[in-house]
C-alpha positions as CSV (number, residue, x, y, z in Angstrom):
1,M,166.4,130.5,-112.6
2,F,166.4,131.0,-109.1
3,R,168.4,129.6,-105.5
4,K,167.0,129.6,-102.3
5,R,169.2,132.4,-100.3
6,K,169.8,132.1,-96.5
7,S,166.6,133.5,-95.2
8,L,163.7,130.7,-95.9
9,Q,161.7,133.7,-96.8
10,T,163.7,134.9,-99.6
11,L,164.1,133.6,-103.3
12,Q,167.0,135.3,-105.4
13,F,166.6,135.6,-109.0
14,S,169.1,136.9,-110.9
15,N,168.7,140.3,-110.8
16,Y,166.1,140.9,-107.7
17,S,165.1,138.8,-105.1
18,I,161.3,137.7,-103.9
19,T,160.5,138.0,-100.4
20,Y,157.6,136.3,-98.4
21,D,157.5,138.4,-95.6
22,A,155.6,142.2,-95.7
23,L,157.3,145.0,-97.6
24,E,158.1,148.5,-96.5
25,R,155.1,150.8,-97.7
26,T,153.9,154.3,-96.8
27,R,151.3,154.6,-93.7
28,F,147.9,155.3,-94.9
29,P,145.9,157.7,-93.0
30,E,145.3,156.8,-88.9
31,E,141.6,155.8,-90.0
32,V,142.5,153.8,-92.6
33,E,146.0,152.4,-90.9
34,E,143.3,151.1,-87.7
35,Q,141.6,149.4,-89.9
36,F,144.4,147.9,-92.4
37,K,144.5,144.1,-91.0
38,E,141.0,143.5,-90.4
39,L,140.2,145.0,-93.5
40,H,142.7,142.9,-95.4
41,D,141.1,140.1,-93.6
42,L,137.8,140.2,-94.1
43,V,138.2,140.6,-97.4
44,Y,138.4,137.0,-98.0
45,S,136.3,135.6,-94.8
46,D,133.7,138.1,-95.3
47,P,134.0,139.9,-98.4
48,L,130.2,140.8,-98.0
49,E,131.0,143.1,-94.2
50,A,134.0,144.4,-96.5
51,I,132.6,146.0,-99.3
52,P,130.8,149.4,-97.9
53,R,133.4,150.1,-95.3
54,L,135.4,149.6,-98.6
55,K,133.7,151.5,-100.3
56,A,133.4,154.2,-98.0
57,L,137.5,154.7,-97.3
58,K,137.9,154.4,-101.6
59,A,136.0,157.2,-101.7
60,K,137.2,159.2,-98.7
61,Y,141.0,158.5,-99.7
62,P,140.8,157.8,-103.5
63,E,145.0,158.4,-103.8
64,I,145.0,154.4,-102.0
65,R,146.0,152.5,-104.5
66,E,145.5,149.7,-102.5
67,L,141.7,149.5,-101.4
68,Y,140.7,149.7,-104.4
69,N,142.8,146.2,-105.2
70,W,141.1,144.9,-102.0
71,L,137.4,145.9,-103.0
72,F,138.5,144.3,-106.3
73,A,139.5,140.8,-104.4
74,A,136.3,141.2,-102.1
75,L,133.5,142.5,-104.7
76,S,135.0,139.2,-107.0
77,K,134.8,136.9,-104.1
78,N,131.2,137.8,-103.6
79,E,131.1,137.2,-107.3
80,Q,129.8,141.0,-108.3
81,L,131.9,140.7,-111.4
82,E,131.1,144.0,-113.6
83,E,131.2,146.3,-109.9
84,A,134.6,144.5,-109.8
85,D,135.9,145.5,-113.4
86,A,134.6,148.7,-113.1
87,I,137.0,148.8,-110.4
88,V,139.6,147.2,-111.9
89,K,139.2,150.0,-114.7
90,E,139.3,152.9,-112.5
91,N,142.3,152.2,-110.5
92,Y,144.2,151.2,-113.8
93,Q,143.2,155.1,-114.8
94,K,144.3,156.4,-111.5
95,H,146.9,154.5,-110.6
96,P,149.0,153.8,-113.9
97,D,152.1,152.6,-112.3
98,Y,150.7,150.4,-109.6
99,L,151.8,146.8,-110.5
100,F,148.4,145.1,-109.2
101,A,146.6,148.0,-111.1
102,K,148.5,147.0,-114.0
103,L,148.5,142.7,-113.3
104,N,144.3,143.3,-112.4
105,Y,143.7,145.4,-116.0
106,A,145.4,143.0,-117.8
107,E,144.0,139.9,-116.8
108,F,140.8,141.8,-117.6
109,C,142.0,142.9,-121.2
110,L,142.8,139.4,-121.2
111,R,139.1,137.9,-120.7
112,K,137.6,140.1,-123.1
113,G,139.9,138.5,-125.5
114,N,142.0,141.9,-125.9
115,F,145.7,140.5,-125.6
116,E,147.4,143.1,-127.8
117,E,146.1,145.5,-125.0
118,V,148.5,143.6,-122.3
119,P,152.4,144.9,-124.1
120,I,150.6,148.3,-124.0
121,I,149.9,147.7,-120.2
122,L,153.3,146.2,-119.3
123,E,154.9,148.7,-121.5
124,Q,157.0,146.4,-123.4
125,K,158.7,144.6,-120.3
126,F,157.9,141.4,-119.5
127,D,160.4,141.1,-116.7
128,L,159.8,142.7,-113.1
129,K,163.1,144.4,-113.1
130,M,162.6,146.1,-116.2
131,L,159.2,147.4,-115.4
132,Y,160.4,148.6,-111.6
133,P,164.2,149.7,-112.4
134,D,164.7,150.9,-108.8
135,R,163.3,148.4,-107.4
136,D,165.4,145.0,-106.0
137,I,163.0,143.0,-103.9
138,F,159.1,141.9,-104.8
139,H,156.9,140.0,-102.7
140,I,155.8,136.8,-103.9
141,T,152.1,137.8,-104.6
142,E,153.5,140.5,-107.3
143,V,156.0,138.0,-108.9
144,V,153.5,135.2,-109.1
145,G,150.9,137.8,-110.3
146,F,153.1,139.2,-113.1
147,F,154.1,135.3,-113.9
148,G,150.9,134.8,-114.5
149,V,149.5,137.5,-116.2
150,T,152.6,137.1,-118.3
151,G,151.9,133.4,-118.8
152,L,148.7,134.1,-119.6
153,Y,149.6,136.3,-122.0
154,F,152.4,134.2,-123.9
155,L,149.7,131.5,-124.2
156,E,146.8,134.0,-126.0
157,S,149.8,135.4,-128.0
158,G,150.8,131.7,-129.4
159,Q,154.6,132.2,-127.4
160,I,154.2,128.5,-126.2
161,E,157.5,128.4,-124.6
162,A,157.4,131.7,-123.1
163,A,154.7,130.6,-121.4
164,K,156.0,127.0,-120.2
165,T,158.6,129.2,-118.9
166,C,156.0,131.3,-116.6
167,F,154.5,128.4,-116.1
168,N,157.7,126.5,-114.5
169,L,158.8,129.5,-112.6
170,L,155.5,129.8,-111.1
171,Q,155.9,126.2,-110.3
172,D,159.2,126.7,-108.3
173,I,158.1,129.6,-106.8
174,A,154.5,129.3,-105.6
175,P,153.4,125.1,-106.5
176,D,149.8,125.6,-104.8
177,S,149.1,129.3,-106.4
178,S,145.5,129.2,-108.0
179,V,147.9,131.1,-110.7
180,T,149.7,128.4,-110.9
181,S,146.8,125.6,-111.2
182,K,144.8,128.3,-113.9
183,L,148.4,128.3,-116.4
184,M,148.6,124.8,-116.1
185,L,144.9,124.1,-117.1
186,K,145.1,126.4,-120.3
187,L,148.8,125.0,-120.8
188,A,147.6,121.6,-120.3
189,P,146.8,120.0,-124.4
190,F,150.3,121.8,-124.6
191,L,152.1,119.9,-122.1
192,F,150.1,116.4,-123.2
193,R,151.3,117.1,-126.1
194,E,154.6,116.9,-125.4
195,L,154.4,114.0,-123.2
196,L,153.5,112.4,-125.6
197,G,156.1,113.7,-128.7
198,F,154.2,115.3,-130.6
């Protein structure tokens, strides 16, 4: 389904590329730019320290959708799950076109058993290029998140072959990802039956 390009940092799908390099982005206000790398790292290394700083910046700059995503990650890592869910819903309400807002909200709906909401969130488009036709390059985290959520949706809706396709793609592009492992565990009974020839 994909082939490696000359650069080891980019994979080519039939209609878009996947990169492991940082994508170009709009510059944040100076106050956020100055803390960008430190805050991003703190989300994973010390979420407890990151949370109040991210909350303050989100209150001051509600238009910066990435702040919601980082705050959600920090809250989740710190096991403040109710507040993390509230941030997911708020980000999706305020930034419905932002891919990570869509993916986090879709995953929230799947956790709550509302799998029928996923096609609505994804605008009935189960392909990144269809969802974002103006883009030709996606970051690996975007692609992994997308295939993880769509794979779980296909599994929950009984579309096992489509879920397996998502899993196989994840195995190819991110075999060590927790997203790949999560989908594999959910698919395990079906993969086991297939292995045994049932």
